N, C-alpha and C positions, 0 to 999 in steps of 0.2 A: 786176786780174784778168788772166789769160792770155788773149790774143786771137789767137794763132796756134796751130797744132796742138801742143798742149802740155798741162802741168798747172799749176796754181798751187798752190797750196799751202795746205792746212788741211783737217781732217776734216769729213765731211758726213753728213747723214742720208740714208737711202736707202729708198724705199718702192716696192714692186712691187705692181701690181694687174693681173690679167687678167680681162677681162669679156666672155666670149662672149655674144653677143646672140641669135644664131639658129643652129639646128642642123638646119634642114630640108633634105631632099634635093631636088636639082634634076634633074628628069627621071630619077628613079631612081638618080642618082649620089650618092655620098657627097660632102658639101661639102669645100672646101679648108680645112684646119684648121692652126692654128699648133701646132707641136710644141715648139719652144723659141725663146727669145730670149736672146741673149748678146752681150757685147762681143767685139771681136777679141782681147782679152787673156784671154778665157775666163771672165769674170764672168757668172754665170747670172742673168738678169733674171727668170726664173721662180721663183727661190728664195723661199720663204715668209717667211724671216727678214729683217728690215731690217738696215741697218748695213754692207752690203757697199760696197767702194770702187770707184767707177767714175771713171777719170781723165778729164780734160777733153778729151783727144785721142782718145777712143774712137770706133771704128766699131761699127755694130750689125748683128748677123748673125741673121736670122730664118729658122728652118728650118720648112718646111711638110710636110704629109702627102702632097703630090703635087708633080709637076713644074710649075713656074710658066710661064705664057705671058708671055714678056718684053714683048710688045706692050701688056700691060695695066699695066705699071709706070708710074705717074704720081702726082702729088700727091693725087689723089682716091682712089687705091687703097691707097697706103701712104705714111705721112708721119711726120715728126718735127716736133713743135710745142712752142713755149714761149711763155707769156704770150699765148695765143690767136693766135699768129703762126707761120706756117710757117717752119721753119729750112731754109735752102738745103742740099740734100743731092744727092748722085749716087746713083741707084738702079741696081743691077746684079743679075743673077741667074745662077746656074749650077745647073741641075737644079731641085731643090726648095728651094734656099737663095737668099734675097735679102739683099744687103748694102746698108746705108745709110751713105754716107760724107759726113759734114758738110763743108761748104766751109771751115770754120774750126773752131777749138776751141770747146767748149761754154762758156757763161758760168758763172762761179762761183756756186755755191749757188742754182741756178735749177731750177724744176720743169719737167721735159720729159715729153712723152707720145708714144710710138710708137703709131700707129693703123693698123689694117688694116680695110678695108671690102670689101663684096661686089664692088666694081669690079675687084678683083684676081681674076684667073681662073687656073685650072689649064689645062694644055694640052688637057684633055678638055672644057673649057668650064665646069666647075663653079665656082661663086663661092666666095670666101673667107667664113668666118664672121667677123662683126664682132668685133674685140677691141681693147683698149687696154692699154698697159703704161706705167705711170707711175713715174718715178724723179726723184730730186733730184741734180743734178750735184755734183761734188766741190767742197768748200769750204763755209764758213759762208754762210748765206743773206745776201745783200746785203753780202758782204765785199768791197766795192769799195775799192781803194787810195785814200788821201786825196790831195788835190791832183792828181787825175787829169788835169785840163786843163793842168797845169803839168809834166807828165811829158814829157821830151824824148826818151827812149829806153827801151825795155823789151826785154830779151833773156831768153827763157824757157829756152833750151838744150834744148828739147824735140825733139831730133833734127835741129835746124837752128839757124842763127844769125841768123834774120830779126829785124830791128828791128820789133816789132809795132806801135809807135805813132809812130815817127819815120822819119827818112830816112838812118839810119846802118847799114844792112845791109852787112856786109863782102863784098868780092869773094871768090869761091871760092878764089882763089890766096892770099888773106890769112887763110885758115883752115887752119892747118898742124898736122897730127898731133893734132887734137882728135877724141876719140871720145866716146861717150855712155855713161853709167853709171847706176846706181840712184840715185834722188833721195832726199830726206829722208823721203818718204812710203813708200818701198819699191817704187816703180814703176821698172821697168827702162828704160834708155836715155832718161831724161828729165832728166838733169843733165850738164853738160860735165865730161869727165875730162881732167885735165892731167897729163902724165907726168913733170914735173919736169926736163925737159931740152930737148925739141924742140917741145913744144906751145906755140903762140902764136896768138892771134886778134887781128887788127889792124882796129879799127873806124875807118872813114874820118871825116875832118872832126871829130876830137875837140876841136879848138880851139873849136868852136861851143858846147860845153858850158860854156865859161868866159866867156861874153859877157853874162851876166845879173846880175853882181855877187854874188847869192846862189846857193847850190848845195846839192844833196843827192845823195849817192851811197849807194844801198842795194843790198846783195848778200848772198847766202847762200854760205858757204864751208865746206868740209870739208878741213882741213889734214892731210895724211898725216904722221904722227909720225916717219917714217923720214927726212924731209928737214928739216934744220935751216937756217933762214934762207930766207925766201920773199917775193918780190915778187908780190903777188896781182894787181895791175893797175897800170898807169902810163901817163901821157901826158907825154912829153918830160921825164921824170925831175923834177928840181926846178924846171924851167921851166913845169910844168903841174900835175900832181898824181900822187900814187902812194900805194898802201896796202901796208904792209910788216909782216911778222912777223919778230921778231928771231931770230938763230941759236940763242940760249939759251932761247927761248920766254918770255922775261921781259916782253916788251912788244909792243904793236901801235901803229903810228902811221899817221896820214894827213897827208900834206903837200899844201899848196896854194901856188901862186904868186899874188901879189896885186899890184894896181895901187896905187901910193902917190903922195903929193904930189910935184910936179916932173916927172911923166911917167915916172918909173922904176918898176920892179917889184922885188919881193923875195919870197922864199919863207919859209914857216914851217911847222913840223910840230906837229900836235896829238898828243902822245905820251901813251900810257896804260900806265904800268908797274904799275898796281894797288897802289901803296903807300899810297894815301889822303892823300898830302901835298898841301896847297893853300897859298895865300898866307898862310893863318892859322895854319899849324902847321909851317912850315919849308920849304914848297915854293916854286916860282917865283912871283914876285909877280903874275903874270897868271893863275895857275891858280885859278879860283874854285870848282871842284868836281873831286873824284876819288874814285872808289870804292876801298875797301881790300879786296883779295881775297887778300892774302898769309897772314894768320894761319890762316884756316879752310880755304882751298881750294888752297893751294900755288902760287899765282901765276896770271898771265894765261893762259899757254899751257895749263896743266893745267885751269884753270877753264872755259875757253871753246873752245879750238881744236884741241887734239891729238886726232886721230881722232874728231872729233865735229862735227856741224853747228852753225854759229853764224850768227846774223843780225847783220850789221854795217851801221850807218848812220852816215855822217859828214856834217855840215852846216856851212855857213857862212852866218850871217845878217848881211848887209851893214849893215843899219840900226843895229845896235849893236856891230858888230865882234866877234862871238863865234863861236868854232868849238867844235862839240860832237860827241862821239862816243857812240854808243849800241851796246850789245850785247844781243841778245835782248830788245829793246824797252825796255831800261832805260838811263838816262843813266849813263855811267861816267866821263866826263871832259869838262870845259868850260874854255875859257880866253877871257879878255877882253883884246883888244889895247889897249883904252883904259887898261889898268893896266900896260902896258909902261913901261919907263923914259922919263922926260920927253923926252929927246932922240931917242928911237927913232922912225924914220919909219913904223914899223908902226902908230903911233897915228894916222896920216893915211890909211891904206888905205881905198879906196872899194869894193873888192870883189875877187873872184877875177879873174885875168887870165892869159891864155895868153902866154908869152914864148918859146916854142920855135920850131923851124923850121917854116915854112909850106909850103915847097916840097919836092918829092921824097918825099912821104909822111911827112915829119917830124912831121906833126900827127895821126898816127893813135894812137888809144887802144889800148894793148896789154893784152890779157887774158892773164895768166900771166907778165908781166914788167914791169920798170920803165919801158920805153919800146919803141917799135916798132923794127923792124929797118932802116928806111930813113931816111937823113939824120938820124942820131942826134944828140941834144943832148949826152949824156954819152959820151965817146969811150973811157973806160977799159975794160979787158978785163972787169971785173966787171959792166959795164953793156952788154955785147955779147950780144944774144940768140942769136948763133950759138955762143957759148961754153957747152958742155954742163955746165960746172962752176959756172956762175953760179947765182944764187939764183932760178931759175925756180920757179914755183908748182907744187907737187905735191899733187894732191888733186882735189876736185870743186867746181864752181861752179854756182850756179843763181840764177834770178830777179834779174838785174841791172837796176836801175832808176836813172835819172838824172833829176833834177828841176831846174827853173830857179828854185826857191825853197828856202828852208830849212824843212823840216818842223818843226813844234813837238813838244814832248815828247809831247803827247797823240796827235798824228798818227803819230809813230814807233811808239808803243805800239799804235795801231790797225792799222798796217801789219804789225807783228809778229804780232798776234793773227789777222790775216787770212791770214797766210802760214805760220804755224807748224804743225808736224805735230800 
């Protein structure tokens, strides 16, 4: 779920209820009444029809019939609650309007209640009419990502690059030319926008993602069809990991560097060309599964990525040396290193391993390119982030999650269902 000011991902039910309890006059004065309740994005919480979308990063704006006495703003007078617990909010008022600003994002698929009590007073001293407004936050109820305790980092791109669960928040100077755009749910400024030339975000200590043998990288991407050939993300190029879309849109691949017997390391890519070929029908001897998308859908790029949102998950399970790729919750490619040629040292790999530069920022995970800009592993011009003609990612990115374990087929499907529009 999203835990910083953001959204997550998936549709939700929405119920509104207004319950005035008392309408008595106080000393001949009209009581303070709620006129409207809305989010800062203009969603009307007074609306009688269910099914409206309230993002997880919403603020709540309550308009009253009279000017509010700010000294009466407190948890007893106006509150936001979930599961019978007060949600930390900042309360502020201007004239007849009160704004509730949650300290963090709302929890996915959770019932919330905005409550107003007579402890809230107008400037003329008249008390508020008791009222409650109930709604369910964005997302399916209990749509909690699997293996939450094993999640190393989560970047929601909801107007910031804060690592919501880990310690990998980038410095402001390492967030270059990133803007925010409409996400897959249609909410503005809640996904990262990459311009295909100068946008790059460099995540510190990326080498720490590769110290647990097994690994899962999950990300939503929208690839702009005007840019051919794109490095979506990368850590020290082939000495760490990277995700790449081909220049002809024919394939996507995820590469990892691995530790092998004798203390050395080597890299290998899990390539998905969508041909359906495996070890059993003419494909590479280590390919145990591959989905065929060519006859019906026109290939990998057309099927999944060109000008459309796609959920990509790449895993490596150290216990049985298998690398797997999933798109939109479905397994599309898997390879087993135990089926590599008999003399190949990849049959001895123990897990993912970082082999890039540790000093001078060489260990930063680059979003939008194959490696970071400092102390680069690959020195060729095509791998230079400052080269505007290199294969920088152009499009949008959202909900990047990195796990210290390999998610199972069912867990990947559950994550997709939890996050899909």
